[in-house]
C-alpha positions, 0 to 999 in steps of 0.5 A: 518533459515527462516522456521517460516517466510516462513511457514506463507506466503510461500517463498514470503517474502524471494524471494521478499527480495532477489530479491530487494537485501534486507537482508532476514534474517534481514527482517525475524527478523523484521517480527517475532519481530513485529517491524512494526506491530503497524505501519502497523495496524495504516495504515490499520485502516486509510485506512478503515477510508477513505473508502479504499476497495481494492488495488490499491487505489489512494487517492488524496488530502485526499478527492478523491479515485480511487479504482482498476486498472483504465484507464487513463481517470479515473485519468484525470476525477478525477484531472479535478474534483479536479481542478474544485472544487479548481478553479485551472486553466488548 
């Protein structure tokens, strides 16, 4: 029975798990047991420490972040900047 699990976030977890052919009951058990809670909390803390303020955020070389949905040019400019800083030839 997945009632507790789905009551937290609707049927989102169940349908997402089933859509990608995961075992929804196992996923529910993992969520309810807190199996990954510490790992997720650690990753969230790391994200805050490097300034992640939204999703998606792309972190490049642990120094540069591109936040939000950005056009190709934002990625191109960031990579050109990184290449310039590291003296990498085009």
